C-alpha positions as CSV (number, residue, x, y, z in Angstrom):
1,M,61.1,83.3,83.4
2,N,63.4,83.6,86.4
3,R,66.8,81.8,86.6
4,K,70.0,81.7,88.6
5,L,72.7,84.1,87.6
6,K,75.9,82.7,86.2
7,L,79.1,83.6,88.1
8,D,80.2,86.0,85.3
9,E,76.9,87.8,85.6
10,L,77.3,88.6,89.3
11,Q,79.7,91.5,88.6
12,R,81.7,91.1,91.7
13,D,84.7,93.3,92.5
14,S,88.1,91.9,91.8
15,L,90.4,91.4,94.8
16,E,92.1,94.7,94.2
17,E,88.9,96.6,93.7
18,F,87.4,95.1,96.9
19,K,90.5,95.9,99.0
20,S,90.6,99.5,97.8
21,K,86.9,100.4,98.3
22,S,85.7,102.0,101.6
23,K,84.5,99.5,104.2
24,H,81.5,99.6,106.6
25,K,82.6,100.8,110.0
26,V,82.3,97.3,111.5
27,V,84.9,95.3,113.3
28,V,84.3,91.6,114.1
29,V,86.2,90.0,117.0
30,L,86.4,86.3,117.5
31,D,87.0,85.4,121.2
32,N,88.5,81.9,121.4
33,I,86.6,80.3,118.5
34,R,87.8,76.7,118.4
35,S,86.4,75.5,115.0
36,L,88.5,76.3,112.0
37,N,85.3,75.9,109.8
38,N,83.6,78.7,111.9
39,V,86.7,80.9,111.5
40,G,86.6,80.3,107.7
41,S,82.9,81.1,107.7
42,F,83.5,84.4,109.5
43,F,86.1,85.4,106.9
44,R,83.6,84.7,104.1
45,T,80.7,86.5,105.9
46,C,83.0,89.5,106.6
47,D,83.8,89.7,102.9
48,A,80.1,89.5,102.0
49,F,79.2,92.4,104.3
50,N,82.3,94.5,103.5
51,V,83.5,94.8,107.1
52,E,86.5,96.9,108.1
53,K,88.4,94.2,109.9
54,L,88.2,90.7,111.5
55,V,90.2,90.3,114.7
56,L,91.2,86.8,115.9
57,C,91.8,86.4,119.6
58,G,93.1,83.8,122.0
59,I,92.9,80.2,120.7
60,T,91.2,81.3,117.5
61,A,93.2,79.8,114.6
62,K,94.9,82.1,112.1
63,P,95.4,81.7,108.3
64,P,97.0,80.0,106.5
65,H,95.2,76.7,107.4
66,K,93.5,74.3,105.0
67,D,90.4,74.0,107.2
68,I,90.0,77.8,107.3
69,R,90.7,78.0,103.6
70,K,88.0,75.4,102.9
71,T,85.1,77.5,104.2
72,A,86.6,80.9,103.6
73,L,86.8,80.3,99.8
74,G,89.5,82.9,99.3
75,A,88.2,85.5,101.8
76,T,91.4,85.3,103.9
77,E,92.9,87.3,101.0
78,S,90.2,89.9,100.8
79,V,89.4,90.6,104.4
80,E,91.8,92.6,106.6
81,W,92.5,90.6,109.7
82,E,94.8,90.6,112.7
83,Y,95.6,88.5,115.7
84,H,95.7,89.5,119.4
85,E,96.2,87.2,122.4
86,E,93.8,89.2,124.7
87,T,90.3,90.0,123.6
88,T,89.9,92.6,126.4
89,E,92.8,94.6,124.9
90,V,91.0,94.7,121.5
91,V,87.8,95.8,123.2
92,K,89.5,98.6,125.0
93,Q,91.3,99.7,121.8
94,M,88.0,99.8,119.8
95,K,86.2,101.8,122.6
96,S,89.1,104.3,122.6
97,K,88.5,104.8,118.9
98,G,84.8,105.6,119.4
99,Y,83.3,102.3,118.3
100,Q,80.2,100.9,120.1
101,V,81.3,97.5,121.4
102,Y,78.8,94.7,121.9
103,A,79.2,91.1,123.0
104,I,76.9,88.7,121.2
105,E,75.6,86.6,124.1
106,Q,72.8,85.6,126.3
107,A,73.1,87.6,129.6
108,L,71.0,89.1,132.3
109,E,70.7,92.4,130.5
110,T,70.6,92.3,126.7
111,T,69.4,94.3,123.8
112,A,67.5,92.3,121.2
113,L,69.2,92.5,117.8
114,Q,66.2,94.2,116.2
115,D,66.3,97.0,118.8
116,L,70.0,97.8,118.2
117,E,70.8,101.3,117.0
118,V,74.1,101.3,115.2
119,S,76.2,104.4,115.6
120,P,77.7,105.8,112.3
121,E,80.9,106.1,114.3
122,G,81.4,102.4,114.0
123,I,80.5,99.2,115.8
124,C,82.5,96.3,117.1
125,V,80.8,92.9,117.7
126,V,82.4,90.2,119.7
127,F,81.5,86.5,119.1
128,G,82.5,83.9,121.7
129,N,83.6,80.3,122.0
130,E,81.2,77.7,120.8
131,V,80.8,76.2,124.2
132,E,81.8,78.9,126.7
133,G,80.6,81.9,124.8
134,V,82.2,85.4,125.3
135,Q,84.4,85.6,128.3
136,D,82.8,87.3,131.3
137,S,85.8,89.7,131.5
138,V,85.1,90.8,128.0
139,I,81.3,91.2,128.6
140,A,82.1,93.4,131.6
141,I,83.9,96.0,129.5
142,C,81.6,96.0,126.5
143,D,79.0,98.8,126.0
144,G,76.3,96.2,125.9
145,V,75.2,92.7,125.0
146,L,73.2,91.8,121.9
147,E,71.0,88.8,121.8
148,I,69.3,87.2,118.8
149,P,65.7,86.3,119.8
150,Q,65.0,82.6,119.3
151,F,61.7,80.8,119.3
152,G,62.6,77.1,119.3
153,T,63.8,74.5,121.8
154,K,67.5,75.1,121.4
155,H,69.4,77.6,123.5
156,S,71.8,79.0,120.9
157,L,72.8,79.3,117.2
158,N,76.0,78.1,115.7
159,V,78.4,81.0,116.1
160,S,79.0,81.5,112.4
161,V,75.2,81.5,111.7
162,C,74.9,84.1,114.5
163,G,77.5,86.1,112.8
164,G,75.6,86.2,109.5
165,A,72.4,87.4,111.3
166,V,74.2,90.1,113.3
167,L,76.3,91.4,110.4
168,W,73.2,91.6,108.1
169,E,71.3,93.8,110.7
170,V,74.4,96.0,111.3
171,T,75.0,96.4,107.6
172,K,71.4,97.1,106.8
173,Q,71.4,99.9,109.3
174,L,74.6,101.4,108.1
175,I,73.4,101.4,104.5
176,S,70.1,103.0,105.5
177,Q,72.0,105.7,107.4
178,K,73.9,106.7,104.2
179,G,70.5,107.2,102.5
């Protein structure tokens, strides 16, 4: 008979073990995310997918904050993060380090998420404001734009839900590359 695992059966890394292990070459950038709950959700998702770093930009709130902590469930302690005022500067920096940089957005020219080919050199994904999306100035300097195909009547997903879908696809590819 199948059953849920108890927390002590999950065999998760301790905070120290997690921080010391190698990370996937994935950097997540939040471009002016206004909801603290979304920010907390990104921390938690970045922890789950073992990303290298989370970069908070513009109006995106920074820890410590009780509303971030509420959804992050401790991931603000496990995920490396930093803050920058200008998203464009972060994108330029990531490109100079050899990372592929993609905005997650609906645009004239996009790559469907399932058609993405992740470089083992690293990937940086930029998620935008809940209303305005990724800034046009940021999109203009990215290597491309990724879009999650949708089949319903709504035009978008919640940004943190979008983050989970994108980070799963990226992580899945990086794991398969390692063989």
